[in-house]
C-alpha positions as CSV (number, residue, x, y, z in Angstrom):
1,M,-4.2,-96.1,-7.3
2,N,-5.2,-94.9,-3.8
3,A,-9.0,-94.2,-3.7
4,L,-8.5,-90.8,-2.0
5,L,-6.0,-89.7,-4.7
6,H,-8.3,-91.0,-7.4
7,H,-11.2,-88.9,-6.0
8,A,-9.0,-85.8,-5.7
9,L,-7.7,-86.1,-9.3
10,V,-11.3,-86.5,-10.7
11,D,-12.6,-83.6,-8.7
12,L,-9.7,-81.3,-9.5
13,G,-9.9,-82.3,-13.2
14,I,-13.6,-81.3,-13.3
15,L,-12.8,-78.0,-11.6
16,V,-9.8,-77.1,-13.8
17,S,-11.7,-78.0,-17.0
18,V,-14.6,-75.8,-16.1
19,C,-12.4,-72.9,-15.0
20,A,-10.4,-73.1,-18.2
21,G,-13.5,-73.1,-20.4
22,L,-15.1,-70.2,-18.5
23,A,-11.8,-68.2,-18.6
24,L,-11.8,-68.5,-22.4
25,A,-15.5,-67.4,-22.7
26,P,-14.8,-63.7,-23.4
27,S,-11.9,-64.4,-25.8
28,P,-12.3,-63.6,-29.5
29,L,-11.5,-67.3,-30.0
30,V,-15.0,-68.1,-28.8
31,N,-17.0,-64.9,-29.3
32,P,-17.3,-62.4,-32.1
33,P,-14.8,-59.6,-31.4
34,Q,-17.4,-56.9,-32.1
35,V,-19.6,-58.0,-29.2
36,P,-17.3,-58.3,-26.1
37,F,-19.2,-59.5,-23.1
38,G,-22.4,-59.2,-25.2
39,V,-22.1,-55.5,-25.9
40,R,-22.2,-54.3,-29.5
41,V,-19.2,-52.0,-30.3
42,P,-18.0,-50.5,-33.5
43,P,-15.3,-52.6,-35.3
44,H,-12.5,-50.0,-34.6
45,R,-13.3,-50.2,-30.8
46,A,-13.2,-54.1,-30.6
47,G,-9.6,-53.9,-29.3
48,A,-10.0,-50.7,-27.2
49,P,-8.1,-50.6,-23.9
50,E,-11.4,-50.6,-22.0
51,V,-12.4,-53.9,-23.6
52,T,-8.9,-55.5,-23.0
53,A,-9.0,-54.3,-19.3
54,Q,-12.5,-55.9,-18.8
55,R,-11.2,-59.2,-20.2
56,R,-8.2,-59.2,-18.0
57,H,-10.2,-58.4,-14.9
58,Y,-12.7,-61.1,-15.7
59,R,-10.0,-63.8,-16.1
60,V,-8.0,-62.7,-13.0
61,R,-11.0,-62.7,-10.7
62,L,-12.4,-65.9,-12.1
63,L,-9.1,-67.8,-11.7
64,S,-8.9,-66.4,-8.1
65,V,-12.3,-67.9,-7.4
66,G,-11.1,-71.2,-8.9
67,V,-8.0,-71.3,-6.8
68,A,-10.0,-70.5,-3.6
69,T,-12.5,-73.2,-4.5
70,A,-9.8,-75.9,-4.9
71,G,-9.4,-76.3,-1.1
72,P,-13.0,-77.1,-0.3
73,V,-13.2,-79.4,-3.4
74,L,-10.2,-81.4,-2.0
75,L,-11.9,-81.5,1.4
76,A,-15.1,-82.8,-0.2
77,S,-13.0,-85.4,-2.1
78,A,-11.6,-86.7,1.2
79,G,-15.0,-86.7,3.0
80,L,-17.2,-88.2,0.3
81,D,-17.2,-91.7,-1.1
82,R,-18.2,-90.7,-4.6
83,P,-15.7,-89.1,-7.0
84,G,-16.9,-86.1,-8.9
85,V,-19.4,-84.8,-6.4
86,G,-17.0,-82.2,-4.9
87,G,-15.7,-81.3,-8.4
88,L,-19.3,-80.7,-9.7
89,G,-20.0,-78.6,-6.6
90,G,-16.9,-76.5,-7.2
91,A,-17.7,-76.2,-10.9
92,L,-21.2,-74.9,-10.0
93,L,-19.7,-72.3,-7.7
94,V,-17.2,-71.1,-10.3
95,T,-19.9,-71.0,-12.9
96,V,-22.0,-68.7,-10.7
97,A,-19.0,-66.5,-10.2
98,A,-18.4,-66.4,-13.9
99,I,-22.0,-65.3,-14.5
100,V,-21.6,-62.5,-12.0
101,L,-18.3,-61.3,-13.4
102,W,-19.6,-61.4,-16.9
103,S,-22.6,-59.3,-16.0
104,R,-20.4,-56.8,-14.2
105,A,-18.1,-56.5,-17.3
106,H,-21.2,-56.2,-19.5
107,R,-22.5,-53.3,-17.5
108,A,-19.1,-51.6,-17.4
109,L,-18.7,-51.7,-21.2
110,V,-22.2,-50.4,-21.7
111,D,-21.4,-47.5,-19.5
112,V,-18.1,-46.8,-21.2
113,K,-19.7,-47.0,-24.7
114,E,-22.4,-44.6,-23.7
115,R,-20.2,-42.1,-22.0
116,G,-17.6,-42.2,-24.7
117,G,-20.1,-41.9,-27.5
118,W,-18.6,-44.8,-29.4
119,Y,-21.3,-44.7,-32.0
120,R,-21.3,-41.0,-32.6
121,Q,-20.4,-39.9,-36.1
122,T,-20.6,-43.5,-37.4
123,R,-22.8,-44.7,-40.2
124,Q,-24.8,-47.6,-39.0
125,G,-26.4,-50.1,-41.4
126,A,-27.4,-53.6,-42.2
127,V,-27.0,-55.7,-45.4
128,A,-28.7,-58.7,-46.8
129,D,-27.7,-61.1,-49.6
130,T,-30.8,-62.1,-51.5
131,S,-28.9,-64.9,-53.2
132,L,-29.0,-66.8,-49.9
133,R,-32.7,-67.1,-50.6
134,T,-32.7,-67.5,-54.4
135,D,-29.6,-69.8,-54.4
136,P,-29.2,-71.0,-50.8
137,V,-26.5,-73.3,-49.4
138,R,-27.6,-76.8,-50.1
139,F,-28.3,-79.4,-47.5
140,P,-25.0,-81.5,-47.3
141,W,-26.7,-84.9,-48.0
142,P,-23.4,-86.8,-48.4
143,W,-22.4,-85.8,-44.8
144,A,-25.8,-87.0,-43.5
145,L,-25.3,-90.5,-45.1
146,P,-23.0,-91.9,-42.3
147,A,-25.6,-91.2,-39.6
148,V,-28.5,-92.5,-41.7
149,V,-26.6,-95.7,-42.6
150,T,-25.6,-96.2,-39.0
151,V,-29.3,-96.0,-37.9
152,V,-30.3,-98.4,-40.7
153,V,-27.6,-100.9,-39.7
154,S,-28.7,-100.7,-36.1
155,V,-32.4,-101.4,-37.0
156,L,-31.5,-104.4,-39.2
157,A,-29.1,-105.8,-36.6
158,G,-31.7,-105.3,-33.9
159,V,-34.4,-107.0,-35.9
160,A,-32.0,-110.0,-36.6
161,V,-31.0,-110.6,-33.0
162,Y,-34.3,-109.7,-31.2
163,P,-35.8,-113.2,-31.5
164,D,-32.8,-114.7,-29.7
165,L,-32.4,-112.2,-26.9
166,S,-32.7,-113.4,-23.3
167,A,-35.7,-112.6,-21.1
168,E,-33.8,-109.7,-19.5
169,L,-31.3,-107.1,-20.9
170,T,-28.6,-105.0,-19.3
171,L,-28.6,-101.4,-20.5
172,P,-25.4,-99.6,-19.4
173,Y,-25.4,-96.0,-18.2
174,L,-23.0,-93.8,-16.4
175,S,-23.7,-92.9,-12.8
176,A,-21.8,-91.2,-10.0
177,D,-20.4,-94.7,-9.1
178,G,-19.2,-95.4,-12.6
179,T,-20.9,-97.5,-15.3
180,V,-23.7,-99.6,-14.0
181,H,-25.7,-102.3,-15.8
182,P,-29.3,-102.5,-14.5
183,R,-31.4,-105.3,-15.9
184,Y,-34.7,-104.7,-17.7
185,T,-37.4,-107.1,-19.1
186,T,-36.8,-107.6,-22.8
187,T,-39.4,-105.7,-24.8
188,P,-39.1,-103.9,-28.2
189,W,-38.8,-100.6,-26.2
190,T,-35.8,-101.8,-24.1
191,A,-34.2,-103.8,-26.9
192,F,-34.3,-100.9,-29.3
193,A,-33.8,-98.1,-26.7
194,F,-30.5,-97.0,-28.2
195,V,-31.8,-97.4,-31.7
196,I,-34.7,-95.1,-31.0
197,A,-32.3,-92.6,-29.5
198,Q,-30.2,-92.8,-32.7
199,A,-33.3,-92.1,-34.8
200,L,-34.4,-89.1,-32.7
201,L,-30.9,-87.7,-32.6
202,T,-30.4,-88.0,-36.3
203,A,-33.8,-86.4,-37.0
204,A,-33.1,-83.6,-34.5
205,V,-29.7,-82.8,-36.0
206,A,-31.0,-82.9,-39.6
207,G,-33.9,-80.6,-38.6
208,T,-31.4,-78.2,-37.0
209,V,-29.3,-78.2,-40.1
210,A,-32.3,-77.5,-42.3
211,A,-33.3,-74.7,-40.0
212,V,-29.9,-73.0,-39.8
213,L,-29.6,-73.1,-43.6
214,R,-32.6,-70.7,-43.6
215,A,-31.4,-68.6,-40.7
216,R,-30.7,-64.9,-41.2
217,A,-27.1,-64.2,-42.2
218,D,-25.0,-61.8,-40.1
219,L,-22.9,-60.2,-42.8
220,D,-20.0,-57.8,-42.7
221,V,-21.6,-54.5,-43.5
222,S,-18.3,-52.9,-44.5
223,R,-17.7,-55.5,-47.3
224,P,-21.1,-57.2,-48.1
225,K,-19.9,-59.3,-51.0
226,T,-16.9,-60.7,-49.1
227,G,-19.1,-61.2,-46.1
228,A,-21.7,-63.2,-48.1
229,A,-19.0,-65.5,-49.6
230,L,-17.5,-66.0,-46.2
231,Y,-20.9,-66.8,-44.6
232,R,-21.5,-69.5,-47.2
233,R,-18.3,-71.2,-46.3
234,Y,-19.0,-70.8,-42.6
235,L,-22.5,-72.3,-43.0
236,T,-21.2,-75.2,-44.9
237,S,-18.5,-76.0,-42.3
238,L,-20.9,-75.8,-39.4
239,C,-23.6,-77.9,-41.0
240,R,-21.0,-80.6,-42.0
241,S,-19.7,-80.6,-38.4
242,L,-23.2,-81.0,-37.0
243,L,-23.9,-84.0,-39.2
244,A,-20.5,-85.6,-38.5
245,T,-21.1,-85.3,-34.8
246,A,-24.5,-87.0,-35.2
247,A,-22.8,-89.8,-37.0
248,L,-20.3,-90.2,-34.2
249,M,-23.0,-90.3,-31.6
250,D,-25.0,-92.8,-33.6
251,M,-21.9,-95.1,-33.8
252,M,-21.5,-94.8,-30.0
253,L,-25.1,-95.8,-29.6
254,L,-24.7,-98.7,-32.0
255,G,-21.8,-100.0,-29.9
256,L,-23.9,-99.7,-26.7
257,S,-26.7,-101.6,-28.4
258,A,-24.3,-104.4,-29.5
259,M,-23.0,-104.7,-25.9
260,A,-26.6,-104.8,-24.5
261,W,-27.7,-107.4,-27.1
262,S,-24.6,-109.6,-26.5
263,E,-24.7,-109.2,-22.7
264,I,-21.1,-107.7,-22.6
265,R,-20.3,-105.9,-19.4
266,S,-16.7,-105.0,-20.0
267,Q,-15.7,-101.7,-18.4
268,P,-12.8,-101.1,-20.7
269,L,-14.9,-101.8,-23.8
270,T,-17.6,-99.5,-22.5
271,A,-15.0,-96.8,-22.0
272,L,-13.7,-97.4,-25.5
273,V,-17.2,-97.3,-27.1
274,I,-18.1,-94.1,-25.4
275,G,-14.7,-92.5,-25.3
276,L,-13.6,-92.6,-28.9
277,P,-16.7,-90.9,-30.4
278,C,-16.5,-88.3,-27.6
279,L,-12.9,-87.6,-28.3
280,A,-13.7,-87.2,-32.1
281,T,-16.5,-84.8,-31.2
282,L,-14.1,-82.7,-29.1
283,A,-11.7,-82.7,-32.1
284,I,-14.6,-81.3,-34.3
285,A,-15.3,-78.7,-31.7
286,A,-11.6,-77.7,-31.6
287,H,-11.6,-77.4,-35.4
288,L,-14.6,-75.1,-35.3
289,L,-13.0,-72.9,-32.6
290,L,-9.5,-72.8,-34.0
291,R,-10.0,-73.1,-37.8
292,V,-13.5,-71.7,-38.4
293,G,-14.2,-69.3,-35.5
294,P,-17.3,-67.2,-34.7
295,G,-19.0,-66.3,-38.0
296,G,-16.2,-68.0,-40.0
297,R,-13.7,-65.3,-39.1
298,R,-10.7,-67.7,-39.1
299,L,-11.5,-69.4,-42.4
300,P,-8.9,-68.9,-45.1
301,A,-9.1,-65.5,-46.8
302,A,-9.5,-66.9,-50.3
303,V,-13.0,-65.4,-50.6
304,I,-11.9,-61.8,-50.0
305,D,-12.4,-59.6,-53.1
306,P,-9.6,-57.0,-53.1
307,A,-11.5,-54.9,-55.5
308,E,-14.5,-54.5,-53.2
309,A,-14.6,-51.0,-51.6
310,D,-15.3,-50.4,-47.9
311,T,-18.9,-49.1,-47.5
312,G,-17.9,-47.1,-44.4
313,L,-20.8,-48.7,-42.5
314,V,-20.7,-50.3,-39.0
315,P,-23.2,-52.8,-37.6
316,R,-26.3,-51.3,-36.0
317,D,-26.2,-50.8,-32.2
318,D,-29.0,-53.2,-31.3
319,D,-28.2,-53.7,-27.6
320,R,-31.8,-52.9,-26.7
321,F,-32.9,-56.2,-28.0
322,W,-30.4,-58.3,-26.0
323,Y,-31.0,-59.2,-22.4
324,G,-29.2,-61.3,-19.8
325,A,-25.8,-59.7,-20.5
326,G,-26.1,-60.5,-24.2
327,A,-27.4,-64.1,-23.8
328,L,-31.0,-63.6,-24.8
329,Y,-32.5,-62.0,-28.0
330,I,-36.0,-60.8,-27.7
331,N,-37.5,-58.8,-30.6
332,A,-41.1,-59.3,-31.6
333,D,-40.7,-57.2,-34.7
334,D,-37.9,-59.3,-36.1
335,P,-39.3,-62.1,-38.4
336,A,-36.1,-64.2,-37.9
337,V,-36.4,-67.2,-35.6
338,L,-32.7,-68.0,-35.5
339,V,-30.1,-65.2,-35.2
340,T,-26.3,-65.1,-34.6
341,P,-25.5,-65.3,-30.9
342,R,-23.4,-62.8,-29.0
343,I,-21.9,-65.6,-26.9
344,G,-20.4,-68.6,-28.7
345,I,-20.6,-70.1,-32.2
346,G,-23.7,-71.0,-34.1
347,W,-27.2,-69.6,-33.7
348,T,-29.6,-68.6,-30.9
349,V,-33.4,-68.3,-30.8
350,N,-35.4,-65.1,-31.0
351,L,-37.5,-65.5,-27.9
352,G,-39.9,-62.8,-29.0
353,N,-40.7,-64.3,-32.4
354,P,-44.5,-65.3,-32.5
355,R,-43.8,-68.4,-34.5
356,F,-41.3,-69.7,-32.0
357,L,-43.6,-68.9,-29.1
358,A,-46.5,-70.7,-30.8
359,L,-44.3,-73.8,-31.5
360,T,-43.0,-73.8,-27.9
361,S,-46.5,-73.6,-26.5
362,V,-47.6,-76.6,-28.6
363,L,-44.6,-78.7,-27.6
364,V,-45.1,-77.8,-23.9
365,A,-48.8,-78.7,-24.2
366,L,-47.9,-82.0,-25.8
367,A,-45.3,-82.8,-23.1
368,V,-47.8,-82.0,-20.3
369,A,-50.5,-84.1,-21.9
370,T,-48.2,-87.0,-22.4
371,L,-47.0,-86.8,-18.7
372,T,-50.6,-86.5,-17.5
373,V,-51.8,-89.6,-19.5
374,T,-48.7,-91.6,-18.4
375,T,-49.4,-90.7,-14.7
376,I,-53.1,-91.6,-14.9
377,T,-52.5,-94.9,-16.6
378,A,-49.5,-95.9,-14.4
């Protein structure tokens, strides 16, 4: 394939992918429908014409920016030797535009909500299910086994081959010029670099799962019993998906370790080792978006109790604790460290929680101390 055409396809592919993802950002497919553009609205207002209009304006303007950016991206592809640079620059520009458009839509909905009195004559409330503490969702240990086994196999294989390794190793990594294979002196750190990454990744994901199992539940205040049952299924699905993703990434790192230990530099094999786990991870993400949804809203309705009466409550209007157009939650009086986000699926951190601030301070201090010691001894 002509090099110029290859560069143009790579750059346009990056730009189109980013535009498509950002265009989907305000969709109920990605975000809870009751917080469009990070603004809390009553459930009966989630499909209001004002909300629909802001979604349409956001998408039209964002796609217009994407189309206008395509020309400069193609010119960059023709003038630069490295594929992807122009596409990344265009993607950055589109991302900045998306942030501006999102913020404008956020402010517009806040104004509409206040002028229209959307929360007048509504009964606001919050619910909690104490059984999530007395009988919590259990850690899905069977789903953690593939990742743990992969790490153990990697350690045993590394210990077996380490005595016979050559004096230098090639550790592949992806750069702007493609996959490169720099050589490093063989030491335990270089020989087990990917294995160490496996262990850290597995521990981080397991810790994340353990934390979210104790996170505060965001339940449907109109039907608390149904909401609690649905949240349990949502929590189970999300934790299993996280552990499955960790196993896939560990398998990818095991493949890279094997290539480094055996001195294999095959580009097709490298693409296969990296590509297959990444494609499987994308399939898991698609499952979460299409079959689970934010807060489990697209899970099968088998948990709905038809006998449960509607409480008549709506979620509390807590916009005052959300900053950055609904991206940041800061509430020093809230004991929860993890809360349901207003953008995307999963959880976000309460940046005002004293425990989180103390832990962050300790980690930053340790990082600075490690960097200082490393610099002095280098």
